[in-house]
MDAnalysis code that builds the backbone (N, CA, C; Angstrom):
import MDAnalysis as mda
import numpy as np

u = mda.Universe.empty(204, n_residues=68, atom_resindex=np.repeat(np.arange(68), 3), trajectory=True)
u.add_TopologyAttr("name", ["N", "CA", "C"] * 68)
u.add_TopologyAttr("resid", np.arange(1, 69))
u.add_TopologyAttr("resname", ["SER", "PRO", "PRO", "SER", "ASP", "GLN", "ILE", "GLY", "ASN", "LYS", "ASN", "HIS", "PRO", "HIS", "TYR", "GLY", "ILE", "GLY", "LEU", "PHE", "LYS", "THR", "SER", "PHE", "ASN", "LYS", "GLN", "VAL", "THR", "ASP", "TYR", "VAL", "GLY", "ALA", "PHE", "ASP", "LEU", "VAL", "VAL", "LYS", "PRO", "ARG", "LYS", "TYR", "LYS", "LEU", "TRP", "LYS", "HIS", "PHE", "GLY", "GLU", "SER", "TYR", "VAL", "LYS", "ARG", "GLN", "TRP", "TRP", "ARG", "LYS", "HIS", "HIS", "GLU", "SER", "TRP", "TYR"])
u.atoms.positions = np.array([
    [49.764, 147.437, 126.915],
    [49.804, 148.878, 127.054],
    [50.160, 149.504, 125.705],
    [49.905, 150.766, 125.547],
    [50.200, 151.407, 124.261],
    [51.709, 151.471, 124.000],
    [52.101, 151.608, 122.740],
    [53.525, 151.791, 122.442],
    [54.037, 153.094, 123.057],
    [55.344, 153.206, 123.191],
    [55.924, 154.355, 123.898],
    [55.551, 155.694, 123.272],
    [55.360, 155.747, 121.959],
    [54.997, 157.025, 121.339],
    [53.528, 157.382, 121.558],
    [52.713, 156.451, 122.055],
    [51.290, 156.689, 122.312],
    [50.946, 156.667, 123.806],
    [51.958, 156.595, 124.668],
    [51.712, 156.410, 126.096],
    [50.913, 157.559, 126.724],
    [51.031, 158.764, 126.180],
    [50.293, 159.897, 126.735],
    [48.996, 160.207, 126.010],
    [48.633, 159.407, 125.021],
    [47.431, 159.632, 124.219],
    [46.207, 159.116, 124.971],
    [45.380, 160.022, 125.464],
    [44.199, 159.623, 126.238],
    [43.132, 158.956, 125.380],
    [43.235, 159.059, 124.060],
    [42.266, 158.425, 123.166],
    [42.649, 156.988, 122.808],
    [43.844, 156.561, 123.200],
    [44.272, 155.187, 122.907],
    [43.450, 154.219, 123.757],
    [42.996, 153.094, 123.172],
    [42.151, 152.163, 123.934],
    [42.828, 151.564, 125.170],
    [44.155, 151.512, 125.190],
    [44.866, 150.939, 126.338],
    [45.555, 152.005, 127.188],
    [45.062, 153.218, 127.127],
    [45.658, 154.323, 127.887],
    [45.689, 154.014, 129.387],
    [44.621, 153.476, 129.911],
    [44.544, 153.171, 131.345],
    [45.582, 152.155, 131.783],
    [45.821, 151.159, 130.947],
    [46.835, 150.148, 131.262],
    [48.211, 150.802, 131.287],
    [48.474, 151.654, 130.286],
    [49.753, 152.359, 130.246],
    [49.945, 153.261, 131.448],
    [48.887, 153.935, 131.859],
    [48.941, 154.808, 133.034],
    [49.258, 153.993, 134.289],
    [48.609, 152.850, 134.423],
    [48.851, 151.970, 135.567],
    [50.301, 151.490, 135.583],
    [50.788, 151.031, 134.433],
    [52.151, 150.499, 134.376],
    [53.203, 151.576, 134.607],
    [52.976, 152.772, 134.063],
    [53.968, 153.835, 134.252],
    [53.941, 154.408, 135.664],
    [52.956, 154.040, 136.466],
    [52.976, 154.462, 137.866],
    [54.058, 153.707, 138.641],
    [54.486, 152.552, 138.122],
    [55.554, 151.777, 138.752],
    [56.923, 152.148, 138.199],
    [56.992, 152.343, 136.873],
    [58.258, 152.629, 136.206],
    [57.982, 153.552, 135.031],
    [58.635, 154.690, 135.003],
    [58.385, 155.674, 133.940],
    [59.008, 155.269, 132.607],
    [59.968, 154.353, 132.622],
    [60.619, 153.924, 131.385],
    [59.730, 152.908, 130.669],
    [59.398, 153.196, 129.414],
    [58.556, 152.309, 128.617],
    [59.441, 151.579, 127.613],
    [59.343, 150.258, 127.588],
    [60.131, 149.449, 126.663],
    [59.219, 148.896, 125.587],
    [59.582, 149.122, 124.341],
    [58.838, 148.555, 123.217],
    [59.525, 147.275, 122.763],
    [58.747, 146.242, 122.509],
    [59.276, 144.972, 122.031],
    [58.812, 144.733, 120.602],
    [59.647, 144.047, 119.859],
    [59.307, 143.688, 118.484],
    [58.278, 142.569, 118.540],
    [57.256, 142.654, 117.722],
    [56.242, 141.611, 117.677],
    [56.783, 140.321, 117.070],
    [56.069, 139.254, 117.244],
    [56.477, 137.961, 116.705],
    [55.307, 137.342, 115.959],
    [55.622, 136.528, 114.978],
    [54.590, 135.817, 114.241],
    [55.178, 134.526, 113.702],
    [54.328, 133.602, 113.345],
    [54.757, 132.336, 112.763],
    [54.727, 132.446, 111.255],
    [55.837, 132.105, 110.618],
    [55.899, 132.037, 109.165],
    [55.678, 130.581, 108.797],
    [54.496, 130.265, 108.318],
    [54.123, 128.882, 108.035],
    [54.677, 128.476, 106.680],
    [55.564, 127.471, 106.690],
    [56.165, 126.962, 105.461],
    [55.463, 125.680, 105.036],
    [55.087, 124.869, 106.023],
    [54.388, 123.610, 105.747],
    [53.059, 123.634, 106.496],
    [51.991, 124.071, 105.819],
    [50.705, 124.279, 106.494],
    [50.157, 123.044, 107.208],
    [50.294, 121.879, 106.619],
    [49.736, 120.673, 107.246],
    [50.455, 120.355, 108.561],
    [51.776, 120.399, 108.532],
    [52.542, 120.125, 109.751],
    [52.290, 121.197, 110.814],
    [52.157, 122.428, 110.381],
    [51.884, 123.516, 111.321],
    [50.527, 123.308, 111.992],
    [49.542, 122.926, 111.207],
    [48.205, 122.694, 111.752],
    [48.231, 121.552, 112.769],
    [48.949, 120.482, 112.454],
    [49.068, 119.361, 113.393],
    [49.777, 119.798, 114.677],
    [50.842, 120.578, 114.521],
    [51.573, 121.065, 115.692],
    [50.674, 121.917, 116.573],
    [49.972, 122.882, 115.970],
    [49.125, 123.780, 116.748],
    [47.971, 123.035, 117.412],
    [47.463, 122.007, 116.743],
    [46.298, 121.308, 117.272],
    [46.677, 120.253, 118.316],
    [47.755, 119.508, 118.058],
    [48.111, 118.397, 118.953],
    [49.449, 118.592, 119.665],
    [50.480, 118.900, 118.899],
    [51.844, 118.918, 119.432],
    [52.082, 119.943, 120.509],
    [51.670, 121.166, 120.272],
    [51.939, 122.242, 121.222],
    [51.277, 121.978, 122.571],
    [50.033, 121.549, 122.555],
    [49.347, 121.293, 123.829],
    [49.989, 120.118, 124.570],
    [50.432, 119.100, 123.826],
    [51.101, 117.955, 124.454],
    [52.408, 118.393, 125.120],
    [53.213, 119.160, 124.387],
    [54.498, 119.612, 124.922],
    [54.286, 120.508, 126.141],
    [53.309, 121.407, 126.093],
    [53.036, 122.281, 127.238],
    [52.615, 121.470, 128.460],
    [51.791, 120.444, 128.240],
    [51.355, 119.585, 129.349],
    [52.541, 118.860, 129.980],
    [53.397, 118.285, 129.128],
    [54.557, 117.557, 129.638],
    [55.523, 118.492, 130.359],
    [55.715, 119.692, 129.828],
    [56.593, 120.673, 130.466],
    [56.068, 121.030, 131.850],
    [54.742, 121.231, 131.949],
    [54.142, 121.577, 133.240],
    [54.344, 120.449, 134.244],
    [54.156, 119.208, 133.795],
    [54.322, 118.066, 134.702],
    [55.752, 117.955, 135.218],
    [56.715, 118.271, 134.370],
    [58.120, 118.141, 134.763],
    [58.615, 119.337, 135.574],
    [58.272, 120.557, 135.158],
    [58.858, 121.752, 135.760],
    [57.909, 122.546, 136.663],
    [56.615, 122.273, 136.579],
    [55.604, 123.006, 137.354],
    [55.673, 124.509, 137.110],
    [55.873, 124.886, 135.840],
    [55.847, 126.283, 135.425],
    [55.405, 126.356, 133.973],
    [54.971, 127.513, 133.572],
    [54.476, 127.702, 132.211],
    [55.605, 127.560, 131.203],
    [55.264, 127.003, 130.030],
    [56.261, 126.800, 128.982],
    [56.691, 128.125, 128.385],
    [55.764, 129.045, 128.245],
    [56.091, 130.394, 127.760],
    [55.125, 131.398, 128.294],
])
């Protein structure tokens, strides 16, 4: 949904989503975005390609819920 300062902007591409969500709760919460700061590109690439999917699979098998 749009950020709280754009929630009433009908020209925003996600205006409809914001309208739908605010029909349940008028309070809009903005969250800080997240990103990965890659320090070791090779290890990061291996993690993203192999490690993360392996850990998510094992987590699902053990807990039967999404890892994140």
